[in-house]
C-alpha beads as a LAMMPS data file, in Angstrom:
LAMMPS data file: protein, C-alpha beads

162 atoms
161 bonds

1 atom types
1 bond types

-500.0 500.0 xlo xhi
-500.0 500.0 ylo yhi
-500.0 500.0 zlo zhi

Masses

1 110.0

Atoms # bond

1 1 1 0.015 0.038 0.083
2 1 1 2.827 2.389 0.869
3 1 1 4.486 1.545 -2.435
4 1 1 1.254 2.259 -4.350
5 1 1 0.912 5.631 -2.647
6 1 1 4.537 6.350 -3.447
7 1 1 4.034 5.635 -7.131
8 1 1 0.828 7.668 -7.161
9 1 1 2.611 10.787 -5.677
10 1 1 5.357 10.433 -8.131
11 1 1 3.008 10.206 -11.013
12 1 1 1.152 13.249 -9.870
13 1 1 4.355 15.145 -9.796
14 1 1 5.425 13.923 -13.151
15 1 1 8.385 11.855 -11.812
16 1 1 9.332 8.422 -13.278
17 1 1 7.482 5.506 -12.305
18 1 1 10.470 3.263 -11.418
19 1 1 10.376 1.380 -8.099
20 1 1 12.512 2.786 -5.328
21 1 1 16.224 1.751 -5.436
22 1 1 17.472 0.203 -2.162
23 1 1 21.014 1.462 -2.807
24 1 1 20.660 5.140 -3.330
25 1 1 23.287 6.982 -5.325
26 1 1 25.980 8.967 -3.251
27 1 1 25.124 12.738 -2.925
28 1 1 26.330 14.654 -5.971
29 1 1 27.121 18.283 -6.309
30 1 1 25.065 20.769 -8.643
31 1 1 26.375 24.070 -9.425
32 1 1 23.950 26.857 -8.581
33 1 1 25.379 30.218 -9.350
34 1 1 28.902 30.064 -7.916
35 1 1 28.150 27.790 -4.702
36 1 1 28.122 24.038 -5.030
37 1 1 25.341 22.415 -3.092
38 1 1 24.944 18.721 -2.429
39 1 1 21.972 17.112 -4.127
40 1 1 20.567 13.872 -2.932
41 1 1 19.045 11.553 -5.479
42 1 1 17.326 8.568 -4.070
43 1 1 16.194 7.511 -7.731
44 1 1 18.155 7.351 -10.834
45 1 1 17.114 10.543 -12.796
46 1 1 19.080 12.469 -15.268
47 1 1 21.123 15.053 -13.653
48 1 1 20.945 18.613 -14.981
49 1 1 23.583 21.127 -13.979
50 1 1 22.620 24.678 -13.951
51 1 1 25.083 26.950 -15.846
52 1 1 25.948 30.275 -13.899
53 1 1 24.574 33.319 -15.685
54 1 1 26.762 36.275 -16.333
55 1 1 25.149 39.663 -16.559
56 1 1 27.190 42.516 -17.888
57 1 1 26.234 45.982 -16.790
58 1 1 27.122 49.152 -18.546
59 1 1 27.886 52.315 -16.815
60 1 1 25.530 55.138 -17.396
61 1 1 26.971 57.797 -19.636
62 1 1 26.771 61.354 -18.261
63 1 1 26.017 64.105 -20.561
64 1 1 27.835 67.465 -20.062
65 1 1 31.369 68.588 -19.239
66 1 1 33.080 66.818 -16.281
67 1 1 34.007 68.830 -13.241
68 1 1 37.572 69.790 -13.099
69 1 1 39.376 69.561 -9.785
70 1 1 42.068 72.238 -9.950
71 1 1 44.013 72.836 -6.805
72 1 1 44.960 76.451 -5.944
73 1 1 48.606 77.086 -5.084
74 1 1 49.051 76.817 -1.330
75 1 1 45.786 75.052 -0.626
76 1 1 45.320 71.590 0.891
77 1 1 42.566 69.242 -0.280
78 1 1 40.015 68.342 2.485
79 1 1 38.592 64.874 2.839
80 1 1 35.574 65.408 0.603
81 1 1 37.735 66.584 -2.253
82 1 1 37.487 70.239 -1.670
83 1 1 40.479 72.494 -1.077
84 1 1 40.868 73.844 2.500
85 1 1 40.149 77.505 3.062
86 1 1 40.596 80.032 5.787
87 1 1 36.920 80.909 6.077
88 1 1 36.689 80.059 9.834
89 1 1 39.740 82.279 10.568
90 1 1 37.988 85.118 8.680
91 1 1 34.827 84.629 10.574
92 1 1 36.657 84.586 13.962
93 1 1 38.589 87.781 13.083
94 1 1 35.431 89.565 12.021
95 1 1 33.353 88.529 15.127
96 1 1 36.319 89.487 17.468
97 1 1 36.480 92.786 15.410
98 1 1 32.767 93.502 16.377
99 1 1 33.679 93.101 20.012
100 1 1 37.132 94.589 20.316
101 1 1 39.042 95.385 17.236
102 1 1 36.705 97.378 14.985
103 1 1 38.226 98.295 11.675
104 1 1 41.754 97.129 12.761
105 1 1 40.368 93.390 12.626
106 1 1 37.613 93.901 10.077
107 1 1 40.027 94.740 7.153
108 1 1 42.282 91.647 7.559
109 1 1 39.136 89.531 8.117
110 1 1 37.731 90.898 4.926
111 1 1 40.962 90.061 2.939
112 1 1 40.925 86.547 4.369
113 1 1 37.253 86.070 3.521
114 1 1 37.649 87.329 -0.079
115 1 1 40.443 84.757 -0.465
116 1 1 38.247 81.955 0.829
117 1 1 35.449 83.001 -1.338
118 1 1 37.684 82.993 -4.391
119 1 1 38.432 79.306 -3.618
120 1 1 34.767 78.290 -2.668
121 1 1 33.382 79.932 -5.872
122 1 1 35.410 77.539 -8.008
123 1 1 33.874 74.488 -6.304
124 1 1 29.987 74.535 -6.106
125 1 1 28.869 73.041 -2.928
126 1 1 32.062 73.728 -1.159
127 1 1 31.275 73.397 2.782
128 1 1 33.065 76.638 3.633
129 1 1 31.148 78.867 1.208
130 1 1 28.583 80.032 3.740
131 1 1 31.154 80.662 6.379
132 1 1 33.374 82.793 4.093
133 1 1 30.311 84.736 2.867
134 1 1 29.214 85.301 6.536
135 1 1 32.735 86.660 7.332
136 1 1 32.684 88.923 4.392
137 1 1 29.319 90.417 5.304
138 1 1 30.224 90.954 8.952
139 1 1 33.616 92.566 7.977
140 1 1 31.762 94.977 5.648
141 1 1 29.231 95.869 8.377
142 1 1 32.010 96.615 10.839
143 1 1 33.826 98.756 8.216
144 1 1 30.445 100.583 7.372
145 1 1 29.795 101.400 11.050
146 1 1 33.348 102.495 11.753
147 1 1 33.273 104.731 8.693
148 1 1 29.840 106.131 9.774
149 1 1 31.231 106.644 13.274
150 1 1 34.274 108.630 11.923
151 1 1 31.938 110.749 9.624
152 1 1 29.698 111.552 12.681
153 1 1 32.713 112.616 14.782
154 1 1 34.024 114.867 11.873
155 1 1 30.594 116.460 11.539
156 1 1 30.381 117.168 15.274
157 1 1 33.998 118.614 15.247
158 1 1 33.152 120.809 12.103
159 1 1 29.971 122.092 13.828
160 1 1 31.709 122.852 16.998
161 1 1 29.326 120.810 19.141
162 1 1 32.073 118.313 20.162

Bonds

1 1 1 2
2 1 2 3
3 1 3 4
4 1 4 5
5 1 5 6
6 1 6 7
7 1 7 8
8 1 8 9
9 1 9 10
10 1 10 11
11 1 11 12
12 1 12 13
13 1 13 14
14 1 14 15
15 1 15 16
16 1 16 17
17 1 17 18
18 1 18 19
19 1 19 20
20 1 20 21
21 1 21 22
22 1 22 23
23 1 23 24
24 1 24 25
25 1 25 26
26 1 26 27
27 1 27 28
28 1 28 29
29 1 29 30
30 1 30 31
31 1 31 32
32 1 32 33
33 1 33 34
34 1 34 35
35 1 35 36
36 1 36 37
37 1 37 38
38 1 38 39
39 1 39 40
40 1 40 41
41 1 41 42
42 1 42 43
43 1 43 44
44 1 44 45
45 1 45 46
46 1 46 47
47 1 47 48
48 1 48 49
49 1 49 50
50 1 50 51
51 1 51 52
52 1 52 53
53 1 53 54
54 1 54 55
55 1 55 56
56 1 56 57
57 1 57 58
58 1 58 59
59 1 59 60
60 1 60 61
61 1 61 62
62 1 62 63
63 1 63 64
64 1 64 65
65 1 65 66
66 1 66 67
67 1 67 68
68 1 68 69
69 1 69 70
70 1 70 71
71 1 71 72
72 1 72 73
73 1 73 74
74 1 74 75
75 1 75 76
76 1 76 77
77 1 77 78
78 1 78 79
79 1 79 80
80 1 80 81
81 1 81 82
82 1 82 83
83 1 83 84
84 1 84 85
85 1 85 86
86 1 86 87
87 1 87 88
88 1 88 89
89 1 89 90
90 1 90 91
91 1 91 92
92 1 92 93
93 1 93 94
94 1 94 95
95 1 95 96
96 1 96 97
97 1 97 98
98 1 98 99
99 1 99 100
100 1 100 101
101 1 101 102
102 1 102 103
103 1 103 104
104 1 104 105
105 1 105 106
106 1 106 107
107 1 107 108
108 1 108 109
109 1 109 110
110 1 110 111
111 1 111 112
112 1 112 113
113 1 113 114
114 1 114 115
115 1 115 116
116 1 116 117
117 1 117 118
118 1 118 119
119 1 119 120
120 1 120 121
121 1 121 122
122 1 122 123
123 1 123 124
124 1 124 125
125 1 125 126
126 1 126 127
127 1 127 128
128 1 128 129
129 1 129 130
130 1 130 131
131 1 131 132
132 1 132 133
133 1 133 134
134 1 134 135
135 1 135 136
136 1 136 137
137 1 137 138
138 1 138 139
139 1 139 140
140 1 140 141
141 1 141 142
142 1 142 143
143 1 143 144
144 1 144 145
145 1 145 146
146 1 146 147
147 1 147 148
148 1 148 149
149 1 149 150
150 1 150 151
151 1 151 152
152 1 152 153
153 1 153 154
154 1 154 155
155 1 155 156
156 1 156 157
157 1 157 158
158 1 158 159
159 1 159 160
160 1 160 161
161 1 161 162
């Protein structure tokens, strides 16, 4: 009865109608992709080995002009491929100029900020661009207030009210 049930299952699955072999064949390897996996075959069936498929990928082609990475003399490249600037130094000079130095620190801060902006404008997305622009703005504001203060003092001296 078990033998009939076994044959019925095999015929349903479309397998051969041969009686079971008491001496099963030793496990054989079949190649699936690039990994060999043992395959047990209790009945003698033709063995089919899968061939690994090789798929070739092509790189997408970019349209437009490639970005040029030119290093300015005296600059050091940062980790992300951008040249290093002195934008933070310019910002520190300009902020200290607001508190203590006035125009004496604002002019050097403006010079350093303009140098940093010259570098950052060559590389879109440079991380120091905003810092250099902020240092430039703060420096110009300090210079403007200092010149305005000097003008007010000169008008007061000229009018004799000082």
